[in-house]
ROSE-4610 file (N, C-alpha, C; in Angstrom, 1 decimal, always signed):
// ROSE-4610
residu = [M/M/M/I/I/I/G/G/G/V/V/V/I/I/I/L/L/L/A/A/A/G/G/G/V/V/V/T/T/T/G/G/G/T/T/T/E/E/E/A/A/A/K/K/K/A/A/A/T/T/T/V/V/V/P/P/P/L/L/L/T/T/T/G/G/G/S/S/S/Y/Y/Y/R/R/R/T/T/T/T/T/T/L/L/L/S/S/S/A/A/A/G/G/G/G/G/G/L/L/L/I/I/I/R/R/R/A/A/A/G/G/G/A/A/A/P/P/P/S/S/S/V/V/V/E/E/E/S/S/S/A/A/A/D/D/D/E/E/E/T/T/T/G/G/G/T/T/T/W/W/W/T/T/T/L/L/L/T/T/T/F/F/F/A/A/A/K/K/K/R/R/R/S/S/S/W/W/W/T/T/T/L/L/L/R/R/R/Q/Q/Q/E/E/E/H/H/H/A/A/A/P/P/P/D/D/D/Q/Q/Q/N/N/N/A/A/A/L/L/L/D/D/D/R/R/R/G/G/G/V/V/V/V/V/V/V/V/V/V/V/V/V/V/V/G/G/G/N/N/N/R/R/R/V/V/V/D/D/D/F/F/F/T/T/T/L/L/L/L/L/L/T/T/T/S/S/S/D/D/D/G/G/G/A/A/A/P/P/P/H/H/H/R/R/R/V/V/V/F/F/F/L/L/L/G/G/G/T/T/T/F/F/F/R/R/R/W/W/W/T/T/T/V/V/V/Q/Q/Q/G/G/G/G/G/G/T/T/T/L/L/L/R/R/R/F/F/F/S/S/S/L/L/L/L/L/L/A/A/A/D/D/D/Q/Q/Q/F/F/F/S/S/S/T/T/T/S/S/S/V/V/V/V/V/V/T/T/T/V/V/V/L/L/L/I/I/I/A/A/A/Q/Q/Q/P/P/P/W/W/W/T/T/T/R/R/R/I/I/I/R/R/R]
num = [1/1/1/2/2/2/3/3/3/4/4/4/5/5/5/6/6/6/7/7/7/8/8/8/9/9/9/10/10/10/11/11/11/12/12/12/13/13/13/14/14/14/15/15/15/16/16/16/17/17/17/18/18/18/19/19/19/20/20/20/21/21/21/22/22/22/23/23/23/24/24/24/25/25/25/26/26/26/27/27/27/28/28/28/29/29/29/30/30/30/31/31/31/32/32/32/33/33/33/34/34/34/35/35/35/36/36/36/37/37/37/38/38/38/39/39/39/40/40/40/41/41/41/42/42/42/43/43/43/44/44/44/45/45/45/46/46/46/47/47/47/48/48/48/49/49/49/50/50/50/51/51/51/52/52/52/53/53/53/54/54/54/55/55/55/56/56/56/57/57/57/58/58/58/59/59/59/60/60/60/61/61/61/62/62/62/63/63/63/64/64/64/65/65/65/66/66/66/67/67/67/68/68/68/69/69/69/70/70/70/71/71/71/72/72/72/73/73/73/74/74/74/75/75/75/76/76/76/77/77/77/78/78/78/79/79/79/80/80/80/81/81/81/82/82/82/83/83/83/84/84/84/85/85/85/86/86/86/87/87/87/88/88/88/89/89/89/90/90/90/91/91/91/92/92/92/93/93/93/94/94/94/95/95/95/96/96/96/97/97/97/98/98/98/99/99/99/100/100/100/101/101/101/102/102/102/103/103/103/104/104/104/105/105/105/106/106/106/107/107/107/108/108/108/109/109/109/110/110/110/111/111/111/112/112/112/113/113/113/114/114/114/115/115/115/116/116/116/117/117/117/118/118/118/119/119/119/120/120/120/121/121/121/122/122/122/123/123/123/124/124/124/125/125/125/126/126/126/127/127/127/128/128/128/129/129/129/130/130/130/131/131/131/132/132/132/133/133/133/134/134/134/135/135/135/136/136/136/137/137/137/138/138/138]
x = [+145.4/+144.9/+145.4/+145.7/+145.9/+145.0/+144.9/+143.6/+143.5/+143.4/+142.5/+141.3/+140.3/+138.9/+138.8/+138.2/+138.1/+137.9/+137.0/+136.2/+137.4/+136.8/+138.4/+138.5/+138.9/+139.8/+139.1/+140.4/+139.9/+140.9/+140.3/+141.0/+140.5/+140.9/+140.5/+140.9/+141.6/+142.6/+142.5/+142.7/+142.9/+144.4/+144.7/+146.4/+147.0/+147.9/+148.4/+148.1/+148.2/+147.9/+146.6/+145.4/+144.1/+143.2/+143.1/+142.4/+140.8/+140.2/+138.9/+138.5/+137.2/+136.7/+135.7/+134.5/+133.0/+132.3/+130.8/+129.9/+129.4/+129.3/+128.8/+127.4/+126.7/+125.5/+125.3/+124.5/+124.1/+123.0/+121.7/+120.8/+121.0/+120.7/+120.8/+119.9/+120.1/+118.9/+119.4/+118.0/+118.7/+119.4/+119.2/+119.7/+121.1/+121.6/+122.7/+123.9/+123.5/+124.0/+124.3/+123.5/+123.8/+124.7/+124.5/+125.8/+127.3/+126.9/+128.5/+128.9/+128.4/+128.4/+127.6/+127.1/+126.1/+125.7/+125.3/+124.2/+123.0/+122.0/+120.6/+119.8/+120.1/+119.4/+119.7/+120.6/+121.3/+121.0/+120.5/+120.7/+119.8/+118.7/+117.2/+116.9/+118.0/+118.5/+119.4/+120.3/+121.2/+120.9/+119.5/+118.8/+118.8/+118.3/+118.2/+118.9/+118.8/+120.1/+120.7/+122.2/+123.1/+123.9/+124.5/+125.8/+126.3/+127.8/+129.4/+129.5/+130.4/+131.1/+132.8/+133.5/+134.6/+135.1/+136.0/+136.1/+137.6/+138.3/+140.0/+140.0/+140.2/+140.6/+139.3/+138.2/+137.2/+136.1/+135.4/+134.3/+132.8/+131.7/+130.7/+129.9/+129.5/+127.9/+126.8/+125.7/+124.3/+123.7/+122.2/+121.4/+120.0/+119.6/+117.9/+117.0/+116.0/+114.9/+115.3/+116.0/+116.0/+114.4/+114.6/+113.0/+112.7/+113.9/+113.6/+114.8/+115.8/+116.4/+117.4/+117.4/+118.2/+120.0/+120.5/+122.5/+123.0/+123.7/+125.1/+126.6/+127.4/+128.7/+129.4/+130.6/+131.6/+133.1/+133.7/+135.4/+136.2/+137.9/+138.9/+139.3/+139.9/+140.6/+141.9/+143.0/+144.2/+144.7/+144.3/+144.9/+145.8/+146.6/+148.2/+147.4/+148.0/+147.9/+146.2/+145.9/+144.4/+144.0/+144.6/+144.3/+143.7/+142.7/+142.0/+142.3/+142.4/+142.1/+141.2/+139.9/+138.6/+138.9/+138.3/+138.7/+137.2/+136.5/+135.0/+135.2/+134.6/+134.9/+133.3/+132.5/+131.2/+129.9/+129.1/+128.3/+126.8/+126.1/+124.5/+124.9/+125.7/+126.4/+126.7/+126.9/+128.2/+129.1/+130.4/+131.8/+132.5/+133.1/+133.6/+135.1/+136.5/+137.5/+137.6/+137.6/+137.4/+138.2/+138.9/+139.8/+139.1/+138.6/+137.5/+138.2/+139.0/+140.1/+140.6/+141.4/+142.0/+141.1/+141.1/+140.4/+140.8/+140.7/+141.6/+140.3/+140.6/+139.2/+139.6/+138.7/+138.8/+137.8/+138.4/+137.0/+137.0/+135.8/+135.8/+134.6/+134.5/+133.7/+132.5/+132.8/+131.8/+131.8/+132.1/+131.9/+132.9/+132.6/+133.4/+133.1/+134.2/+134.0/+135.3/+134.9/+136.0/+136.1/+136.9/+137.1/+138.1/+137.6/+138.4/+139.8/+141.0/+141.7/+142.4/+141.8/+142.3/+141.1/+140.4/+139.9/+140.1/+139.5/+140.6/+139.3/+138.0/+137.0/+135.8/+135.1/+133.6/+133.0/+132.1/+131.2/+130.0/+128.8/+127.8/+128.5/+129.1/+130.0/+130.4/+131.3/+132.8/+131.7/+130.6/+129.8/+128.9/+128.7/+128.1/+129.4/+130.1/+131.1/+131.2/+131.4/+131.8/+131.0/+129.3/+128.1/+127.9/+128.5/+128.3/+128.8/+128.9/+129.7/+128.4/+129.4/+128.8/+128.9/+128.2/+127.9/+128.2/+128.9/+129.4/+128.2/+127.6/+126.3/+127.0/+128.1/+128.9/+129.9]
y = [+154.2/+155.5/+155.6/+157.0/+157.1/+157.3/+157.0/+157.3/+158.1/+159.5/+161.1/+160.9/+161.9/+162.5/+163.5/+163.5/+164.9/+166.2/+165.1/+167.1/+167.9/+168.8/+170.1/+170.5/+169.7/+170.2/+171.5/+172.3/+174.1/+174.3/+175.2/+175.2/+174.8/+174.8/+174.5/+172.8/+171.7/+171.0/+170.5/+169.0/+168.3/+168.1/+168.0/+167.8/+166.2/+165.6/+164.4/+163.4/+163.9/+163.5/+163.3/+163.6/+163.5/+162.5/+161.6/+160.5/+160.6/+159.7/+160.2/+159.4/+160.1/+159.0/+159.5/+159.0/+159.5/+159.1/+159.6/+159.4/+160.6/+160.6/+162.3/+161.4/+163.0/+162.5/+163.8/+163.2/+164.2/+164.1/+164.3/+163.9/+164.6/+163.5/+163.6/+163.8/+164.3/+164.6/+164.1/+163.5/+163.3/+164.1/+165.3/+166.8/+166.7/+166.5/+166.9/+165.8/+164.7/+163.4/+163.8/+164.0/+164.1/+165.2/+166.3/+167.5/+166.9/+165.8/+165.5/+164.3/+163.8/+163.3/+161.7/+161.5/+160.3/+160.8/+159.1/+159.2/+159.1/+159.7/+160.4/+159.3/+157.8/+156.2/+155.8/+156.5/+155.8/+156.4/+158.0/+158.9/+158.7/+158.4/+158.5/+157.2/+155.9/+155.1/+155.4/+156.6/+157.0/+158.2/+158.8/+159.7/+159.1/+160.2/+159.7/+160.1/+159.8/+160.1/+159.3/+159.9/+158.3/+158.9/+157.8/+158.1/+157.7/+158.2/+157.2/+157.3/+156.6/+156.4/+155.7/+156.0/+155.3/+155.6/+154.1/+153.2/+153.1/+153.4/+153.0/+152.8/+151.9/+151.7/+151.5/+151.2/+150.8/+152.3/+151.8/+152.6/+152.0/+152.4/+151.9/+153.2/+153.2/+153.7/+153.2/+154.0/+153.4/+154.4/+154.0/+154.5/+154.5/+155.3/+155.5/+156.5/+155.8/+156.9/+156.5/+155.3/+155.2/+155.0/+155.0/+154.9/+153.1/+152.6/+150.8/+150.6/+150.1/+149.6/+150.0/+150.2/+151.0/+150.4/+151.1/+150.6/+150.4/+149.3/+149.7/+148.9/+149.8/+149.7/+149.5/+148.7/+148.9/+148.3/+149.0/+148.7/+149.3/+149.6/+149.7/+151.0/+151.7/+153.1/+153.1/+153.8/+154.4/+155.8/+156.6/+158.0/+158.7/+159.7/+159.8/+161.4/+162.0/+163.6/+163.9/+164.3/+164.8/+164.0/+163.4/+162.3/+160.5/+159.7/+158.9/+157.8/+156.6/+155.8/+155.2/+155.3/+153.8/+152.7/+151.3/+150.2/+149.7/+149.1/+148.7/+146.7/+146.5/+145.3/+144.0/+145.2/+144.4/+145.6/+145.2/+146.2/+145.3/+145.8/+145.1/+143.7/+143.3/+141.5/+141.1/+141.5/+140.6/+141.3/+139.9/+140.4/+141.0/+142.2/+142.9/+143.1/+143.5/+143.8/+144.8/+146.2/+147.0/+148.1/+148.8/+150.1/+150.8/+152.0/+152.9/+154.3/+154.4/+155.9/+155.8/+157.5/+158.4/+159.7/+160.1/+161.3/+162.1/+164.1/+164.6/+164.9/+165.2/+165.4/+166.8/+167.3/+168.9/+168.8/+169.2/+169.2/+170.8/+171.7/+172.9/+172.7/+173.5/+173.7/+172.3/+170.9/+170.0/+169.6/+170.3/+169.7/+169.4/+167.7/+166.9/+167.0/+167.5/+167.5/+165.9/+165.7/+165.0/+165.6/+166.0/+165.6/+164.6/+164.1/+162.9/+163.4/+162.6/+163.0/+162.0/+160.6/+159.3/+158.5/+157.8/+156.9/+155.4/+154.6/+153.2/+152.6/+152.6/+151.5/+152.6/+153.5/+154.4/+153.6/+154.2/+153.5/+154.6/+153.7/+155.1/+155.4/+154.6/+155.3/+156.3/+156.4/+157.5/+158.5/+158.5/+160.0/+160.7/+159.4/+159.3/+160.5/+159.9/+160.5/+161.9/+161.7/+163.9/+164.4/+163.7/+164.7/+166.2/+166.0/+167.4/+167.0/+168.4/+168.1/+167.2/+166.6/+165.8/+166.7/+166.9/+167.0/+165.8/+166.3/+165.4/+165.2/+164.0/+164.0/+163.5/+162.2/+162.0/+161.4]
z = [+58.8/+59.5/+61.3/+61.0/+62.7/+63.0/+64.4/+65.7/+65.6/+65.0/+65.9/+65.1/+65.8/+65.8/+64.5/+63.3/+62.6/+63.7/+64.8/+65.1/+65.6/+65.5/+65.7/+64.9/+63.6/+62.5/+62.1/+61.7/+61.5/+59.9/+59.4/+58.2/+56.6/+55.8/+54.6/+54.0/+55.0/+54.7/+56.0/+55.9/+56.8/+57.1/+57.9/+58.2/+57.9/+57.7/+57.4/+58.5/+60.2/+61.1/+61.4/+61.1/+61.4/+60.2/+60.6/+59.9/+59.4/+58.2/+58.4/+59.3/+60.1/+61.3/+61.6/+62.1/+62.4/+61.2/+61.4/+60.2/+59.6/+58.1/+57.6/+57.1/+56.7/+56.1/+54.9/+53.5/+52.5/+51.9/+51.5/+50.4/+49.2/+48.5/+46.9/+45.9/+44.8/+43.8/+43.0/+41.9/+40.5/+39.8/+39.9/+38.8/+39.7/+41.3/+41.8/+41.4/+41.3/+40.7/+38.9/+38.4/+36.8/+36.6/+37.6/+37.5/+37.6/+39.0/+39.4/+38.2/+37.0/+36.4/+35.9/+36.7/+36.7/+35.3/+34.8/+33.7/+34.3/+33.4/+33.9/+33.8/+33.3/+33.9/+35.0/+35.5/+36.8/+38.0/+37.5/+38.5/+39.5/+39.5/+40.2/+41.1/+41.0/+42.0/+43.3/+42.8/+43.6/+44.6/+44.1/+44.9/+46.9/+47.4/+49.2/+49.6/+51.1/+52.1/+52.0/+52.5/+52.1/+53.7/+54.3/+55.4/+55.2/+55.4/+55.1/+56.7/+56.9/+58.2/+58.2/+58.8/+58.7/+60.0/+60.4/+61.6/+61.1/+61.7/+61.4/+60.0/+59.8/+58.2/+57.3/+57.5/+56.8/+57.3/+56.1/+55.5/+55.0/+55.5/+55.3/+54.7/+53.7/+53.2/+52.9/+53.1/+53.6/+52.8/+52.2/+51.5/+52.3/+52.0/+52.7/+52.0/+51.9/+50.9/+50.0/+49.0/+47.9/+47.2/+45.8/+44.8/+45.0/+45.0/+44.9/+46.2/+46.4/+47.1/+47.7/+49.0/+49.7/+49.5/+49.0/+48.8/+49.9/+50.2/+51.4/+51.2/+50.7/+50.3/+51.8/+51.1/+52.4/+52.0/+52.2/+51.7/+53.2/+52.4/+53.4/+52.7/+53.7/+53.2/+53.7/+52.7/+52.9/+52.8/+54.0/+54.4/+54.2/+53.4/+53.1/+53.3/+54.1/+54.2/+53.8/+52.9/+52.3/+51.1/+51.0/+49.7/+50.4/+50.0/+50.3/+49.2/+49.4/+48.5/+49.0/+48.5/+48.9/+47.8/+48.8/+48.0/+48.3/+47.1/+47.7/+47.9/+49.5/+49.5/+49.1/+49.3/+49.3/+48.9/+48.2/+47.7/+47.9/+48.6/+49.0/+49.0/+49.8/+50.1/+49.7/+48.4/+47.2/+47.1/+47.4/+47.6/+46.5/+46.4/+45.8/+45.9/+45.6/+45.5/+44.5/+44.5/+43.2/+43.8/+43.7/+43.7/+43.4/+43.9/+43.2/+42.4/+43.2/+43.1/+44.2/+44.0/+45.1/+45.2/+46.1/+46.5/+46.9/+47.1/+48.0/+48.9/+50.2/+51.1/+51.7/+51.9/+53.0/+53.9/+55.0/+55.9/+56.7/+56.9/+57.3/+57.9/+58.7/+60.3/+59.9/+59.9/+59.8/+58.8/+57.6/+56.4/+55.6/+55.3/+54.6/+52.8/+51.8/+50.6/+50.3/+49.0/+48.0/+46.9/+46.3/+44.8/+44.1/+43.2/+42.9/+41.9/+42.4/+41.8/+40.6/+40.9/+39.7/+40.2/+39.3/+39.5/+39.2/+39.7/+38.7/+38.3/+38.8/+38.3/+38.7/+37.7/+38.2/+38.0/+39.7/+39.6/+40.6/+40.9/+41.4/+42.9/+43.3/+44.7/+44.2/+43.4/+42.9/+43.0/+42.4/+42.1/+43.1/+43.9/+45.5/+46.4/+46.0/+46.8/+46.7/+45.6/+44.8/+44.7/+44.9/+44.2/+45.0/+46.0/+47.4/+48.1/+49.4/+51.1/+51.8/+52.8/+53.9/+55.0/+55.8/+56.9/+58.4/+59.0/+60.5/+60.9/+61.6/+62.1/+63.8/+63.9/+64.9/+65.1]
């Protein structure tokens, strides 16, 4: 990724020279997760407030206010234009090396949205990313 910050991006799509950087937040309900494709039996575990942080080529996804245990996922991203590949490296401290998929991303007015183009390994992380827009927090 190139070291330019998303702040100040206008229009419906970020340009190729603008990477994903900074932190974004969203709050997810069971109903919203089910509409995004999560199995109903798993959707309750994914509810709560999520913070997604990008720093250089890495990402961190942190859950708060979960009904049981808050999740913490980390990995790497590769950004090319308005497409991003997510690879999961750790989930709740356990090592992984799983390519999650390719997403299209757009930023408009401080709101980040992902749409799935191709998933390699469908996980709850994929559903959390696409369920609804993310609001820039820093």
